[in-house]
N, C-alpha and C positions, 0 to 999 in steps of 0.2 A: 408239805408246807406251801408248795406252789398252789395247790387246790384250795388250801385255807385262805391264802392271800387273795386269790381270784374270788372266792365265795364272799369274803368280807368286803372287797371292793364293790362287788355287785350289790350286796346288801346296803352299803352306804348310798349307792345310786338310787336304789329303790326307795330308801327312806327319804332322800332328798326330793324325789319325784312325788312321793305321797304327801310330804309336807307342803310342797308347792301346790299340788292339787287341792289339798284341804284348804289352804289359805284362799285360793281362788274361788272354791265352792262357798266358803264362809262369806267372802266378800260379796258374791252374787246373791246370797240369801239374806243379806242385812237389810235389804229394802224390798217390800212386796206391795204392789199397787192394789188398792181395795177397789172393788167394783162400784160403779155408780157415781163416785164424787171426785175421782182423779187424784186423791191424796195418797200419801205414802205412810205406811206403818213400819217402823223399824223393828226387824225380827233378827236378832243376833244371838245365837245359842251360846256364844263365847263371851257375852257381855259380863257374866258373872265370874269369869275365871280370875282367881286370885291365887297367890302363892303364900297365903298366911294360914293354911290349915295346920293343925297340930299333928294329925295322924294321916297315914295313907297305907294301903295295902294292895299288892299286885299278885296276879296269878298268870303264869304263861306256860305254853308248851315249849319244852326245852330240848337242846341238842348238845352233846359233849363228845369230843374226840379225845381218846385216851389210849394208853398202851397198858396191857394187863401184866407185863412183865419187864424186867430191866433190860433184856437183850432181844426182845421180840422185834421183828421187822414189821409185822402186820399190825395195823392200829385197829381200834374199835370205834364204831359210830354208834353211840348210845342215844336213846330218846327217853324223855321223862317230863317232870314237872318242876317249876321253879316258883316257890311261894316266898315273897318277901314283904317286909313292913318297915316303915320308917316313923320315928318320933322326932319331929323337928324342934330344935332348940332355939334357933334364930331363923331369919329369912333365908340365909344361905347354908346353914349347917344343921345337920341332923345325924341321928344314930340309926343305922339300918341293921336288921337281922334277916337272914335268909336261909331257908331250908330247901335243898335241891336233891332230887333223886333221879338217877339215870340207869337204864336197864338196856341190855342188848347182848349180842354175841361177839366173840373175839377170835381172831386168828390164834393159832396155837403152834408152839414149837413141837418138833417131832423127835422123839427119842425112842428108837426101837429096842434099846437095851432095857427099858422098863416095861412091866406088864401093862398092856393097853396103850402104850405110848403111840402106836400108829393108829389107834382107833378113835382117838379124841379129835373131833373136828368141829369147829365152831362152838366151843362151850359157852355157856351163859355166864355173864359177869354183871356186876352192878356196883354203883357208887352212890353214897348218901352223905351230902355235905350239910354241916351246921356251922355257919360263920356269921360274923358281925363286925361292925366297924363304922367309921365316919362316912358321911355322904355330903357332897357339896353341890348346891344348886348353881349351875353356870348360866350362860346366856339363855334368856327366856322372854317370852311375850305371851299374849293370849292364845296364840296358835300352837306353841309348843316350847320345849326346853331341852337342854342338854344337861345331864347330871352325871357327876363322877362319884365313884366309891372305891374304897380299899378295905376289903373284908378278910379277917383272919379268924381261923377256928380249926375244926377237924373234919375228917372225912372217914367214913367206914367203907373199906373196899372189900367186896365179897367175890373172891376169885376161884374158890374151891368147890363151889356148888355142883358143878357139872363135869367133874373130872373122873368119874366112874370109880371112886374110891382111891384113886392114885394121889400121891403127894404133888404139890404144885411144881416141884422141880422137874416132873415128867414133861411138862409143856412150857417150861421157862416162865411160869407165872409167879406173881407175888403171893405171899401168904395172905389169908384173911387177917385184917387188922384195922385198928384205928390209928390214923396218921395225921400229921400237921397238914393244913391246907390253907391256901390264900387265894383270894379272887380279886382281881384288879380290872376295872373297866367302868361301866356306867350304863345309863339309860338314855335312849332317844325317845322323847315323848311327843305325841301329837294329841292335843286336847280335842275332845269331842263335845264336851259340855263343861259346866263348872265343876262336876264331880267325876266324870268318866274320861279316861285317857287311854289311847292306844299306845302300847309301849314295846320297844325293841331293846333288848339288853345283850350286847356283845361283851365278852369278857375273856381275859387270859386267866387260866386256872392252873395253879401250882400245887402239886402234891409231893409228899416226902415219904414214899413207901420204901419198904425194905424187904429182905428175904432172910430166913433163918436157916438156910442151907448154904453150903460153900458157894461163893466166897463170903457169905454173911455181910452183904453190903446194903447201904441205903443210898437213895439218889433222889434228887429233885427232878420232876418231870413238869414241863410247861406245855399246856395244851389250850385249844380254843373251845369256847362254849358260847351258845347263844340262846335266848328265849324270846318268844313273841307272844304277847298277850294283852291284858288290860289292867289298868290301875283304877282304884276308887279312892277319892279324897273325902275324908269325913268332914262334917260341917264344923266340928269344934275348932275354934280359932285360937291362935296364940295371943 
């Protein structure tokens, strides 16, 4: 958790610097002197930025931290893709849908009483989210915006792919399953033109996985995820 807090703080600092740098660069590029007559021609790539588009879609490289089992001490650092789209109902409120896939390896519990228990090291695991919910446009101007969302849906967790035929109880993993999921966070947008946006999306990710072996429990896990990519705003207006 300390690493995640430091990582998130560093990310916010980088985003703030990027926003300031982008604002300064845009300000410097708004006027270009023409040769020969000494006049100025206004060149502002953000002049057409509006927040009245009906649709937008974003694609980003994604990171997710999770635990593959209810009692594991080792976490998993997974990478993947985040594809999201929004249908805007009003200037400030929209409906967002998001699909996310994360892949990677995980630490594993060791149980020498089971066949292969000591031979399973760094097994492959994956998660696939399909969520949707309200999105709110917060403070914004032509340079950028802060957007919040609260998404609810499901997640498919694949934890048994690389267990050498052993049950998940061998390494204290969850079973393969579809479970309840929720994602709360938002976007930090830096406009590059009227249609293209550089986007950073930090989120808290909650899952409700369970196990079908003793003690047959389910639990909520809350982890950190982030994606970095681009957004495209379509021309159709509200």
